[in-house]
N, C-alpha and C positions, 0 to 999 in steps of 0.2 A: 357593750363592748366601742373600741373606738379601731378607724380600720388608717396608716397610716399610709401613701401611695408616693412613692418618689417615684418620679421619670421628668419628663415631658411634658408637654402640650399637641406636639410634633409627632409625637408617636402611638401610632394604632391603639398597641397594643395597654399602652395607660390611657387612652379613652378608652380603650374594653376595659377596663378597671373597672376607670372610675363610672362608666356607667352601668355594670354588675352592678355593683356596693346601691346606687343611687334608683333603682330597679326594685329593689329591696327595702330603700328607706332606711341604707347601711349609712348610717354618720361616717363621714371620710375628711382624711385633714391630709389635702393637696401638697406634696410638697415641690415646687419647679426646682426642677435643676440647674438649671439655662440661671436662676437668680437669688439660690440658696443652697450652700454645697452639705455635703451629712458632716457631721462632726463629729470630730475623732472616738465618745462617744458612743455614737448609734454604732460606724461601721465597725467598737468590736462587737455591737450584740447581734447585729445581723450578723458576720460573720463568724460566729458561735454557733448558728443554722447552717449556713452555708459560708463554703470556703469560698476565701476571696479572688483563687486563683478563678472563679465561674462568675464574682462579680462582674468582673472587666472584661468588653465587651469587643473582641478582636475583631468583628468584620464592623466593624463603625465605621464611620467617619471621622470623627476625632484621634478615632487612635490610628487609621493610612493619614494622618494629618501631622498628628504631631512624630509619622514615620514608627512607633514606634516597636514596632514590625522587625525594623534592624538596632533595637537595645536593651539591655542590661539594664532596670529599675527594678527598684523595690512596688511592687503592684499596693501599695496599701496607701504611699507618700504619695503615688498617681493618682490615686482614685480623692485620693484626701486634697490635692493640689489641684483639681483637669473632673470638676461632678458630672461633663461627660462622656466623662470614660466609663460610666456601669451598664449595666443591661439593665431594661428598665421594662418591666415595671418592676422597684423591690418592693411587695405591699405587707406588711406591718401591721400584728396584733398581740391582744394578748394570750391566746392559739402558736404562735408560732411565726412565719414568715414562707416569703416565697420568692421567687423566681419568674420575671415571662409573665401571663396567662396563663392564673392556671384555675379555673373559676372549675371544674371538679374539689377542688382542697380548699378553698371558701365554701362550698356550698353547706362544708364535712362541720367551718367552723361555726357559719350559721345558722349549723341546725344540733350544734353539741352548745350551745344560748340558748336555744329555745326550749329546750329539754327541761 
């Protein structure tokens, strides 16, 4: 099982997610959203499991900095253009996709893998 973790290294929950899988010897691929954006295809796969409205961090610094609370915009396009607007971490595997720190769900993934 390969785990993809989308986030930034400044995000505490992203750090905890990386540590969670490392402690269990699960290989992860970290995608730093400060360096690389999510592709349209990846966003489509993620949004099949998590509505795109939930992916945008309306409480985050980047959202406030860009004054998006006062504008109408296409959420999907904004996320593609500015990956720092994502709520993080986004953890993706063959088993599914989670948003935020979700260790209980990740434990279920690992248990299914080991069955």
